[in-house]
C-alpha positions in Angstrom: -15.8 -8.4 -9.1 -18.5 -7.2 -6.7 -17.5 -3.6 -7.3 -17.4 -4.1 -11.0 -20.9 -5.7 -10.9 -22.2 -2.7 -8.9 -20.8 -0.3 -11.4 -22.2 -2.1 -14.4 -25.6 -2.4 -12.7 -25.6 1.4 -12.0 -24.7 2.1 -15.6 -27.5 -0.1 -16.8 -30.0 1.6 -14.5 -28.8 5.0 -15.7 -29.3 4.0 -19.3 -25.6 4.1 -20.1 -25.6 0.4 -21.0 -28.1 -1.5 -23.1 -28.0 -4.5 -20.8 -26.5 -5.6 -17.5 -23.8 -8.2 -18.2 -24.1 -9.5 -14.6 -28.0 -9.8 -14.5 -27.9 -13.6 -14.6 -24.6 -14.0 -12.7 -24.4 -14.5 -8.9 -21.1 -13.8 -7.2 -20.2 -16.2 -4.4 -18.4 -14.9 -1.4 -15.3 -17.0 -0.6 -14.4 -17.1 3.0 -10.7 -17.2 3.8 -9.2 -18.2 7.0 -6.9 -15.3 7.7 -5.4 -16.7 10.9 -3.8 -14.7 13.6 -0.4 -13.1 14.2 1.9 -15.2 16.4 3.8 -13.6 19.2 7.0 -13.8 17.2 5.3 -12.1 14.2 3.9 -9.3 16.4 7.3 -8.7 18.0 8.9 -8.4 14.5 6.5 -5.7 13.4 6.1 -3.8 16.7 8.9 -1.4 15.9 7.4 -0.6 12.5 6.1 3.0 12.2 2.7 2.2 10.8 2.0 0.1 13.9 1.2 3.4 15.5 -1.9 3.5 13.4 -3.0 0.1 14.6 -2.9 1.2 18.2 -4.6 4.5 17.7 -7.1 3.7 14.9 -5.9 6.7 12.9 -5.5 6.6 9.1 -2.4 7.7 7.3 -3.5 11.3 6.7 -4.5 11.9 10.3 -1.3 10.3 11.6 0.8 12.4 9.2 -0.6 15.7 10.5 -0.1 15.1 14.2 1.9 17.7 16.0 2.7 18.6 19.7 -0.5 20.7 19.8 -2.4 17.4 19.5 -0.9 15.9 22.7 -2.7 16.6 26.0 -2.2 15.2 29.5 -5.2 14.7 31.9 -5.2 15.2 35.7 -4.3 11.5 36.3 -1.2 11.8 34.1 -2.6 9.9 31.1 -1.5 11.2 27.7 -4.1 11.7 25.0 -4.1 12.7 21.3 -6.8 15.2 20.6 -7.4 16.0 17.0 -9.9 16.0 14.2 -9.8 13.3 11.6 -8.5 14.6 8.3 -10.9 12.9 6.0 -14.1 13.3 8.0 -13.4 16.3 10.3 -14.7 14.2 13.2 -13.2 15.2 16.6 -11.1 12.4 18.1 -9.6 11.8 21.5 -7.4 8.8 21.8 -5.6 7.7 25.0 -2.0 6.7 24.2 -1.2 3.2 25.4 2.4 2.1 26.1 3.3 1.0 22.6 2.2 4.1 20.6 3.7 6.3 23.4 7.0 4.5 23.0 6.9 5.0 19.2 6.4 8.7 19.7 9.3 8.8 22.1 11.5 6.9 19.7 11.0 9.6 17.0 11.1 12.5 19.4 14.7 13.4 18.8 14.6 12.5 15.1 11.7 14.9 14.2 12.0 16.9 11.1 9.7 19.9 11.6 6.6 20.0 13.8 5.2 16.5 13.0 5.3 13.8 15.7 6.2 11.1 13.3 8.3 11.0 10.1 6.0 11.8 7.2 6.6 9.7 4.1 4.5 9.5 1.0 1.3 7.5 1.1 2.6 5.3 -1.8 5.8 4.5 0.2 3.7 3.9 3.3 1.6 1.4 1.5 4.6 -0.3 -0.1 6.1 -0.8 3.4 2.8 -2.3 4.6 2.9 -4.8 1.8 
């Protein structure tokens, strides 16, 4: 409703609406206790491919475009992903922790093409997340 209210207010200010239907209406923010994942829940999802995004902070489009060229190793032996974010073009350098590194190794022999992870459609990806 907040987004809808913002849109109607913009339309009213631009003269596209004769009045703002939300002018006398205040939206109340409802706080929800979202809780935390238990250890058992975390263990159930740790093998799930999108978990890679959780440990790297990459969105779907950046993760889907990662190739071997994006992997670099420093002098101390740490492995990093060096890339540019797809949506913003911002350079990004992320150290690979044990879990995302194990996910990459899991898919190393199953690769189809140059991409580090299996590339599924964004719609399918979101369906799996739900």
